[in-house]
C-alpha positions as CSV (number, residue, x, y, z in Angstrom):
1,M,-31.7,-43.2,-38.9
2,D,-27.9,-42.3,-38.7
3,A,-27.2,-38.2,-39.2
4,M,-23.5,-39.4,-39.8
5,G,-23.9,-41.0,-43.0
6,R,-23.6,-44.5,-41.4
7,S,-27.1,-46.1,-42.8
8,T,-27.7,-49.4,-44.7
9,E,-29.8,-47.5,-46.7
10,P,-28.6,-47.1,-50.6
11,S,-27.4,-43.3,-51.5
12,V,-28.0,-43.8,-54.9
13,E,-31.0,-41.8,-56.5
14,G,-33.7,-43.2,-58.1
15,S,-33.0,-46.5,-56.3
16,K,-36.0,-48.7,-54.8
17,K,-36.1,-51.3,-52.8
18,P,-38.8,-54.0,-52.8
19,G,-41.7,-52.7,-51.2
20,A,-40.2,-48.8,-51.1
21,T,-43.0,-46.3,-51.8
22,A,-40.6,-44.2,-54.0
23,T,-41.3,-42.5,-56.9
24,P,-39.9,-43.9,-60.0
25,A,-37.6,-40.8,-61.2
26,S,-38.1,-41.5,-64.8
27,D,-41.6,-40.2,-64.4
28,P,-41.8,-36.7,-63.7
29,A,-45.3,-36.3,-64.0
30,S,-45.7,-38.7,-61.1
31,V,-44.4,-36.5,-58.8
32,A,-46.4,-33.4,-59.5
33,G,-48.1,-32.2,-56.6
34,V,-45.8,-34.0,-54.3
35,G,-44.5,-32.4,-51.2
36,S,-43.5,-31.7,-47.5
37,D,-45.0,-29.3,-45.4
38,F,-41.4,-29.1,-43.8
39,L,-39.9,-26.4,-45.9
40,Q,-42.5,-26.8,-48.4
41,L,-40.2,-28.8,-50.0
42,D,-41.7,-29.9,-53.6
43,I,-39.5,-32.7,-55.2
44,G,-41.4,-31.8,-58.5
45,Q,-38.6,-28.5,-58.6
46,A,-35.8,-31.3,-58.5
47,P,-33.8,-32.0,-61.5
48,S,-33.8,-35.6,-62.3
49,G,-30.9,-37.7,-61.3
50,G,-29.9,-34.8,-58.9
51,R,-32.5,-35.5,-55.9
52,T,-29.8,-36.0,-53.4
53,A,-27.9,-32.3,-54.1
54,W,-31.3,-30.9,-54.4
55,L,-32.7,-31.1,-51.4
56,A,-29.3,-31.2,-49.5
57,D,-28.9,-27.5,-50.7
58,R,-32.5,-26.7,-49.6
59,L,-31.9,-27.3,-46.4
60,R,-28.5,-25.7,-46.2
61,S,-30.0,-22.4,-47.6
62,A,-32.5,-23.0,-44.8
63,I,-29.9,-23.1,-42.3
64,A,-27.8,-20.4,-43.9
65,D,-31.0,-17.6,-43.4
66,G,-32.7,-18.9,-40.8
67,R,-35.8,-20.7,-40.9
68,L,-33.6,-23.8,-39.7
69,P,-31.7,-22.4,-36.6
70,V,-29.2,-23.9,-34.1
71,G,-31.3,-26.5,-32.8
72,A,-34.2,-27.0,-34.7
73,R,-35.1,-30.5,-35.6
74,L,-35.2,-32.5,-39.1
75,P,-38.3,-35.0,-39.9
76,A,-37.1,-38.7,-39.6
77,S,-35.4,-40.2,-42.9
78,R,-37.9,-42.0,-42.9
79,V,-40.8,-39.5,-42.4
80,L,-39.0,-36.9,-44.9
81,A,-38.9,-40.0,-47.7
82,E,-42.9,-41.0,-47.9
83,E,-44.1,-37.4,-47.9
84,L,-41.5,-36.6,-51.0
85,R,-42.1,-40.5,-52.5
86,V,-38.3,-41.0,-52.7
87,T,-36.1,-43.5,-51.4
88,R,-35.0,-42.9,-48.2
89,G,-31.5,-43.5,-49.2
90,V,-31.9,-39.6,-50.7
91,V,-32.6,-38.4,-47.7
92,T,-30.0,-40.1,-45.7
93,E,-27.4,-38.8,-48.3
94,A,-29.0,-35.4,-47.8
95,Y,-28.5,-35.2,-44.3
96,R,-24.5,-37.2,-44.4
97,R,-23.8,-34.1,-46.7
98,L,-24.8,-31.8,-44.2
99,A,-23.6,-33.9,-41.2
100,E,-19.9,-34.0,-42.6
101,S,-19.9,-30.2,-42.9
102,G,-20.5,-30.1,-39.2
103,Q,-24.4,-28.1,-39.7
104,I,-26.4,-31.3,-38.3
105,A,-25.8,-34.2,-36.2
106,G,-28.0,-37.6,-34.2
107,R,-28.5,-36.7,-31.2
108,G,-30.0,-39.9,-30.2
109,R,-33.7,-39.8,-28.9
110,L,-33.4,-35.9,-29.7
111,G,-33.3,-37.1,-33.5
112,T,-31.6,-35.1,-36.2
113,V,-31.3,-31.6,-35.2
114,V,-29.2,-27.9,-36.4
115,V,-25.6,-27.4,-34.9
116,A,-24.6,-25.3,-36.2
117,A,-24.9,-22.0,-38.9
118,P,-23.0,-20.2,-41.7
119,A,-22.0,-16.5,-39.7
120,A,-23.8,-13.9,-41.3
121,P,-21.6,-11.9,-44.0
122,R,-20.6,-8.7,-43.0
123,E,-21.3,-5.3,-45.3
124,R,-18.9,-4.2,-47.4
125,A,-17.9,-0.6,-46.8
126,P,-19.0,1.3,-49.4
127,G,-15.9,1.9,-51.8
128,A,-14.0,-1.3,-50.6
129,P,-13.1,-3.5,-53.6
130,E,-15.9,-6.2,-54.3
131,T,-13.4,-9.0,-52.8
132,G,-11.9,-6.9,-50.4
133,P,-8.4,-6.2,-49.7
134,A,-7.5,-10.0,-49.9
135,F,-5.8,-9.8,-53.1
136,F,-3.4,-6.9,-53.2
137,G,-0.2,-7.5,-55.0
138,T,2.3,-9.6,-53.3
139,D,4.1,-6.6,-51.8
140,D,1.4,-5.6,-50.0
141,R,0.3,-9.0,-48.0
142,E,0.2,-7.6,-44.6
143,G,-3.1,-8.9,-42.9
144,V,-3.9,-10.6,-46.3
145,V,-4.6,-14.1,-44.7
146,D,-6.9,-12.8,-41.8
147,A,-8.8,-10.6,-44.2
148,L,-9.4,-13.6,-46.3
149,R,-10.1,-16.0,-44.1
150,A,-13.1,-12.8,-42.6
151,L,-14.6,-13.4,-46.2
152,P,-18.1,-15.1,-46.4
153,C,-17.5,-18.0,-49.1
154,R,-19.4,-20.5,-50.8
155,I,-16.0,-23.2,-50.8
156,D,-13.4,-22.7,-48.7
157,L,-10.3,-24.5,-49.5
158,S,-7.5,-22.4,-47.7
159,P,-4.8,-24.6,-46.3
160,G,-4.1,-24.7,-42.6
161,V,-7.9,-25.4,-41.5
162,P,-8.5,-29.4,-40.5
163,D,-11.6,-31.3,-40.5
164,L,-13.6,-29.3,-37.7
165,A,-16.7,-31.1,-38.4
166,A,-14.7,-34.6,-36.8
167,F,-14.1,-32.5,-33.6
168,P,-14.4,-35.2,-30.8
169,R,-17.8,-33.4,-28.8
170,T,-19.0,-36.3,-27.4
171,E,-15.4,-37.4,-25.8
172,W,-14.2,-33.7,-25.1
173,L,-17.9,-33.9,-22.6
174,R,-16.9,-37.0,-20.8
175,A,-13.3,-35.8,-20.3
176,E,-15.0,-32.7,-19.2
177,R,-16.7,-33.9,-16.5
178,A,-15.0,-35.9,-15.2
179,V,-11.7,-33.4,-14.9
180,L,-14.9,-31.1,-13.0
181,A,-15.9,-34.0,-10.5
182,G,-11.8,-34.3,-9.7
183,V,-10.6,-30.8,-9.3
184,T,-10.2,-28.1,-6.3
185,P,-11.1,-24.5,-5.4
186,A,-7.2,-24.2,-5.9
187,D,-7.4,-25.2,-9.6
188,F,-9.4,-22.9,-10.3
189,G,-6.3,-20.0,-9.3
190,Y,-3.5,-19.3,-11.1
191,G,-1.6,-22.1,-12.3
192,D,1.9,-22.6,-13.4
193,P,2.9,-20.8,-16.3
194,Q,4.8,-23.4,-17.4
195,G,1.9,-25.2,-17.8
196,A,-0.4,-28.1,-16.0
197,L,1.7,-31.0,-15.0
198,A,-0.6,-33.3,-15.9
199,L,-0.7,-32.2,-19.7
200,R,3.3,-32.0,-19.4
201,R,3.2,-35.7,-18.6
202,A,0.3,-36.2,-20.9
203,V,2.3,-34.5,-24.1
204,V,5.8,-36.4,-23.0
205,G,4.3,-39.6,-23.7
206,W,2.4,-38.4,-26.7
207,L,5.6,-37.4,-28.4
208,A,7.5,-40.7,-27.4
209,R,4.9,-42.2,-29.0
210,N,4.7,-40.5,-32.4
211,R,7.3,-38.7,-32.6
212,G,10.3,-40.5,-31.4
213,I,10.8,-37.8,-28.7
214,R,12.4,-38.2,-25.3
215,A,11.7,-35.9,-23.2
216,E,10.7,-34.8,-19.5
217,P,7.7,-32.7,-18.3
218,D,10.2,-30.4,-16.4
219,E,11.2,-29.5,-20.8
220,V,7.7,-28.7,-21.5
221,V,6.3,-25.8,-21.9
222,I,2.7,-25.0,-22.8
223,V,2.1,-22.4,-24.9
224,A,-1.1,-21.2,-26.8
225,G,-0.3,-22.7,-30.0
226,V,2.8,-22.9,-32.4
227,A,2.2,-18.6,-33.2
228,Q,3.1,-18.2,-29.4
229,A,6.0,-20.7,-29.3
230,L,7.2,-18.3,-32.3
231,G,7.3,-15.0,-30.2
232,L,8.9,-16.7,-27.4
233,L,11.4,-18.1,-29.0
234,G,12.2,-14.5,-31.5
235,H,12.0,-12.7,-27.3
236,L,15.0,-15.2,-26.7
237,L,17.0,-15.0,-29.6
238,R,17.1,-11.4,-29.4
239,A,17.9,-11.6,-26.2
240,D,21.4,-13.5,-27.6
241,G,22.0,-10.9,-30.2
242,I,20.3,-13.2,-32.7
243,S,17.9,-10.6,-35.4
244,R,18.2,-12.9,-38.7
245,I,16.6,-15.7,-38.9
246,A,16.3,-17.7,-42.2
247,V,13.2,-19.2,-43.4
248,E,12.0,-21.6,-46.1
249,D,10.7,-20.5,-49.3
250,P,8.3,-21.0,-50.0
251,G,7.1,-21.1,-46.5
252,S,4.4,-20.1,-44.8
253,L,3.4,-16.2,-44.8
254,G,2.2,-16.1,-41.0
255,A,4.8,-18.0,-39.5
256,R,7.2,-15.2,-41.4
257,Q,5.3,-12.4,-40.7
258,Q,5.2,-13.8,-37.1
259,L,9.1,-13.1,-36.3
260,E,9.2,-9.8,-38.5
261,Y,6.4,-8.6,-36.0
262,G,8.9,-9.4,-33.6
263,G,11.5,-7.4,-34.9
264,H,13.5,-10.1,-36.4
265,T,14.8,-10.2,-40.5
266,T,13.5,-12.7,-42.4
267,V,16.0,-14.3,-44.9
268,P,14.9,-16.7,-47.9
269,V,16.3,-20.1,-48.1
270,P,15.3,-22.2,-50.9
271,V,13.5,-25.7,-50.9
272,D,14.4,-28.3,-53.3
273,A,13.3,-32.1,-53.9
274,G,15.8,-32.6,-50.7
275,G,13.8,-29.9,-48.2
276,L,15.7,-26.5,-47.3
277,D,19.0,-26.1,-49.2
278,V,21.7,-26.0,-46.2
279,A,24.7,-24.9,-48.2
280,A,22.6,-22.2,-48.9
281,L,21.6,-21.4,-45.2
282,R,25.3,-21.6,-44.3
283,A,25.9,-19.2,-47.3
284,S,23.5,-17.0,-45.9
285,G,24.6,-16.0,-42.4
286,A,21.6,-16.1,-40.3
287,R,22.5,-18.0,-36.7
288,A,18.9,-19.6,-36.9
289,V,16.2,-20.7,-39.0
290,L,13.0,-21.5,-38.6
291,M,11.6,-24.8,-40.5
292,T,8.9,-27.8,-41.1
293,P,10.9,-31.0,-41.6
294,A,8.2,-33.4,-41.8
295,H,6.1,-31.7,-43.8
296,Q,7.2,-28.3,-45.5
297,F,4.7,-26.2,-46.2
298,P,3.7,-25.5,-48.6
299,T,5.5,-27.7,-51.1
300,G,5.2,-30.9,-48.9
301,V,8.2,-32.3,-49.4
302,V,10.4,-34.2,-46.6
303,L,13.8,-33.0,-44.8
304,D,16.3,-36.1,-46.7
305,G,18.5,-37.7,-44.7
306,E,21.3,-36.0,-45.9
307,R,20.5,-32.4,-45.9
308,R,19.0,-33.4,-41.8
309,R,23.0,-34.3,-41.7
310,Q,24.1,-31.2,-42.7
311,L,21.8,-29.3,-40.6
312,L,22.8,-31.1,-37.7
313,S,26.2,-30.5,-38.4
314,W,25.1,-26.7,-39.0
315,A,23.6,-26.6,-35.5
316,V,26.2,-28.5,-33.7
317,E,28.6,-25.5,-35.1
318,G,26.5,-22.9,-32.8
319,G,23.0,-22.7,-35.3
320,V,19.4,-22.9,-33.6
321,V,17.0,-24.7,-35.3
322,I,13.8,-24.1,-34.4
323,E,11.3,-26.8,-35.8
324,D,7.9,-26.3,-36.6
325,D,6.4,-30.1,-36.6
326,Y,3.9,-28.8,-39.3
327,D,1.2,-31.6,-40.0
328,A,3.6,-34.3,-39.1
329,E,0.8,-36.8,-37.7
330,H,-1.4,-36.3,-40.9
331,R,0.3,-38.8,-43.2
332,Y,-1.1,-41.2,-46.2
333,D,1.2,-42.3,-48.5
334,R,4.6,-42.5,-46.4
335,P,6.0,-43.9,-43.6
336,P,6.4,-41.4,-40.7
337,V,9.6,-38.9,-40.1
338,P,11.4,-38.3,-37.3
339,A,11.6,-35.2,-35.7
340,L,14.3,-33.9,-35.5
341,R,14.4,-33.0,-32.3
342,S,14.9,-36.5,-31.1
343,L,18.3,-36.4,-33.2
344,M,19.4,-33.5,-31.6
345,P,17.9,-32.0,-28.5
346,E,20.5,-29.6,-27.1
347,G,20.4,-28.0,-31.0
348,V,16.5,-28.1,-31.7
349,C,13.8,-25.5,-30.3
350,Y,10.7,-28.0,-30.9
351,A,7.0,-26.7,-31.9
352,G,4.0,-28.4,-32.2
353,S,0.2,-28.0,-31.0
354,V,-3.3,-29.7,-31.8
355,S,-4.6,-26.6,-34.0
356,K,-4.2,-29.4,-37.0
357,L,-5.4,-32.6,-35.2
358,L,-8.3,-31.3,-33.1
359,A,-8.7,-27.4,-33.6
360,P,-7.1,-24.3,-33.6
361,A,-10.1,-22.4,-30.9
362,L,-8.5,-24.6,-28.4
363,R,-5.2,-22.2,-28.3
364,V,-2.7,-25.2,-26.6
365,G,0.3,-25.9,-27.7
366,W,4.0,-26.9,-26.8
367,L,7.2,-26.1,-26.7
368,L,10.7,-27.8,-25.9
369,V,14.1,-25.5,-25.8
370,P,17.2,-26.9,-24.7
371,P,18.7,-27.3,-21.7
372,G,20.2,-23.5,-21.4
373,R,16.9,-21.5,-22.7
374,L,14.2,-23.3,-20.4
375,D,14.2,-20.7,-17.9
376,A,14.2,-18.1,-20.4
377,A,11.4,-19.5,-22.1
378,V,9.9,-20.2,-19.3
379,T,9.7,-16.2,-17.6
380,A,8.9,-15.1,-21.6
381,K,5.9,-16.9,-21.3
382,R,5.1,-15.9,-17.5
383,Y,5.2,-12.3,-19.0
384,A,2.9,-12.9,-22.1
385,D,0.0,-14.6,-20.4
386,L,0.5,-16.2,-16.8
387,G,-0.2,-19.3,-18.7
388,N,-2.6,-21.4,-20.8
389,G,-6.2,-21.9,-19.0
390,I,-6.1,-25.0,-16.4
391,L,-9.5,-26.6,-17.6
392,T,-8.6,-27.1,-21.0
393,Q,-5.2,-28.6,-20.5
394,L,-6.3,-31.2,-18.3
395,V,-9.0,-32.1,-20.5
396,L,-6.7,-32.6,-23.5
397,A,-4.3,-34.4,-20.9
398,R,-6.9,-36.6,-20.3
399,L,-8.3,-37.7,-23.9
400,M,-4.1,-38.0,-24.4
401,D,-3.5,-40.3,-21.5
402,S,-6.6,-42.5,-22.6
403,G,-5.9,-42.8,-25.8
404,E,-9.0,-41.1,-27.3
405,L,-6.4,-38.7,-29.2
406,E,-5.1,-41.8,-30.9
407,R,-8.1,-42.8,-32.0
408,H,-9.6,-39.8,-32.8
409,L,-6.2,-39.4,-35.2
410,R,-7.1,-42.5,-37.1
411,H,-10.8,-41.7,-37.4
412,V,-9.4,-38.4,-39.2
413,R,-6.5,-39.7,-41.5
414,L,-9.2,-41.8,-43.0
415,R,-11.6,-38.9,-43.9
416,H,-9.0,-36.4,-44.8
417,R,-7.1,-39.5,-47.2
418,R,-10.6,-39.1,-49.1
419,R,-10.8,-36.3,-49.6
420,R,-6.9,-35.7,-50.2
421,D,-8.5,-38.5,-52.9
422,V,-11.1,-36.2,-54.2
423,M,-8.9,-33.6,-54.6
424,L,-6.8,-35.1,-56.7
425,R,-9.3,-36.4,-58.6
426,A,-10.9,-33.2,-59.2
427,I,-7.6,-31.5,-59.9
428,D,-7.0,-34.0,-62.7
429,T,-10.4,-33.4,-64.3
430,H,-10.3,-29.6,-64.1
431,L,-6.9,-28.3,-63.5
432,P,-4.8,-31.1,-66.6
433,G,-1.9,-29.1,-67.1
434,A,-1.2,-28.9,-63.2
435,R,1.2,-29.9,-61.3
436,V,0.4,-31.4,-57.8
437,H,2.7,-31.4,-55.0
438,G,2.8,-32.8,-51.6
439,A,-0.2,-35.2,-52.0
440,A,1.2,-38.2,-49.9
441,A,0.4,-36.2,-46.3
442,G,-0.5,-33.5,-44.6
443,L,-4.0,-31.2,-45.1
444,H,-3.0,-29.5,-48.3
445,L,-1.9,-29.7,-52.1
446,M,0.1,-27.2,-54.0
447,V,-0.2,-27.1,-57.2
448,T,2.0,-25.4,-60.3
449,F,1.3,-23.8,-63.5
450,D,3.4,-24.0,-66.9
451,D,3.4,-20.5,-68.0
452,P,5.9,-20.0,-70.6
453,R,4.5,-16.9,-71.3
454,G,4.7,-15.0,-68.2
455,G,1.4,-13.5,-68.0
456,L,-0.6,-15.7,-65.2
457,R,-0.6,-14.0,-61.9
458,D,-2.1,-16.5,-59.5
459,T,-3.2,-13.8,-57.4
460,D,-5.8,-13.2,-60.4
461,L,-6.8,-16.6,-60.4
462,A,-7.3,-17.1,-56.1
463,A,-9.1,-13.5,-57.2
464,A,-11.3,-14.8,-59.8
465,A,-12.0,-18.0,-57.9
466,L,-13.2,-15.9,-54.7
467,A,-15.3,-13.7,-56.8
468,Q,-17.3,-17.3,-57.7
469,G,-17.6,-17.8,-53.7
470,V,-14.1,-20.4,-53.6
471,K,-11.1,-19.1,-51.1
472,A,-7.7,-20.6,-51.7
473,H,-3.9,-19.3,-51.3
474,P,-1.6,-17.7,-54.1
475,L,1.4,-19.5,-53.5
476,S,3.0,-16.0,-54.2
477,W,1.6,-15.1,-51.0
478,H,4.3,-17.4,-49.7
479,R,7.3,-17.1,-51.7
480,I,9.7,-14.4,-51.4
481,S,11.6,-15.2,-54.6
482,P,10.5,-15.6,-58.0
483,G,8.6,-19.0,-58.7
484,P,5.9,-20.5,-60.5
485,P,2.7,-19.3,-60.2
486,G,-0.1,-21.6,-58.5
487,L,-2.5,-22.4,-55.5
488,V,-2.3,-23.9,-52.1
489,L,-5.7,-25.7,-52.0
490,G,-6.4,-27.2,-48.3
491,Y,-9.5,-30.2,-48.5
492,A,-9.4,-31.6,-45.3
493,A,-12.4,-29.3,-43.7
494,G,-14.8,-29.4,-46.9
495,P,-17.0,-32.7,-47.6
496,A,-16.4,-34.4,-51.1
497,H,-18.9,-32.6,-53.4
498,E,-17.9,-29.3,-51.9
499,I,-14.2,-30.1,-52.9
500,E,-15.3,-31.5,-56.4
501,E,-16.8,-28.0,-57.2
502,G,-14.3,-26.0,-55.6
503,I,-12.1,-27.2,-58.1
504,A,-14.0,-26.9,-60.8
505,V,-14.5,-22.9,-60.0
506,V,-10.9,-22.8,-60.3
507,G,-10.8,-24.9,-63.4
508,A,-13.2,-22.8,-64.7
509,A,-11.7,-19.4,-63.2
510,L,-8.6,-20.3,-64.9
511,R,-9.6,-21.0,-68.2
512,N,-11.2,-17.4,-68.5
513,L,-8.6,-15.4,-67.5
514,P,-7.0,-13.0,-69.2
515,R,-3.7,-13.2,-69.4
516,T,-1.9,-10.2,-70.6
517,R,0.1,-9.1,-67.7
518,R,3.6,-9.7,-67.1
519,A,3.1,-12.7,-63.5
520,D,4.2,-10.6,-60.6
521,R,5.5,-13.1,-58.5
């Protein structure tokens, strides 16, 4: 049996091949007393037509409460199917669902084992609100993203999280063994704060192949993700007397807070169907701008050709463009968009990472700055942390050079696209009045709601969904100026059935939400 769902067995519940031992689902009496010693599973408790979901839920609960700890081995699908008297497809599909959510995995001769269990819910402090501080009003946003991330839930539709279950563990371990076999004792010392040369070379090749950027290894600074890149750039800009930085509106709350923590004032510039409004940028008087031109967060729009020309003209006149190449590699229904850095290296500070491609936990990204700022950027990185961990850099370089990272990207694109399609269908069914934005690329969708009477608060909607165990970001978190209420919904991290259930919960919450207050947007 293949725990990743590649079995050729049918996954239709109640189906039966010639010679199979499954009991017909139409005869509930025939399954009385039929069960397995494994977890004391009693198939008679399963609803008619819902055996796969029932079995998956029983396994998921056993992992959550510790009856199936990490390392525990599950029965072979054929054995469990015979004990429960169901088709093998019922068991393989249940196993596939847990494998897709990263809780179990096939381990060759060891069979199918539990590889991850959810963290135990934190105890709520006496007097604390039921959903924590996550949905305070829009004027009290400090730490709300982290607060929401820490809360337990059944289904997480938060944006910005890739398919962590798809992390290429086998390929990573293979590359790590190869790296460890080749490093010298000196390689375990303090490295170059600019980054390992092997990774800087690999990043140059990656950017040339995938983003159209021509650079030299000496121009690359390895950083701990885009967040650190913004912190370093903020330091450089303050040294140049720049304290006001324009940001997209709507735009990433986290990125904006990163700049504000560094002592900068952020200036909102509106985003429309063509991307950032460059005329408004000029009018703002800001000398620097942070933007996501390839896939704007959260709207998903692409900076169009005319706006690009206007922006580059603004940069030639002395403006500083900070390009966060957010979600550029995750595209489904549109052609690739060249990076701004590829058009004007001397005017664009470019930041990218593997957080959405592999995993945020790696904390690896890269920063390219104009030549005149390079020495200052390397110095800032040195004093920040003396440089990233060398082993992770060398393993990532090997994955990039070998083509494994591109193979992984092709693999997750297919998974992400399928989940995107599931979310679109679910929104059509359960949120028929919602307007969907940004479906052609990325890892999330933005939905907005018509609210002519001004009674809908998206923070209330997100809180109501969270009360039912579903996380999502209210759009107002990412706005500075007023705008229609909405949600930002991530689809990459969870399996299809969780996406469907999560959107159904959001739809029910929207229908049941009282709208007696003026919207706080």
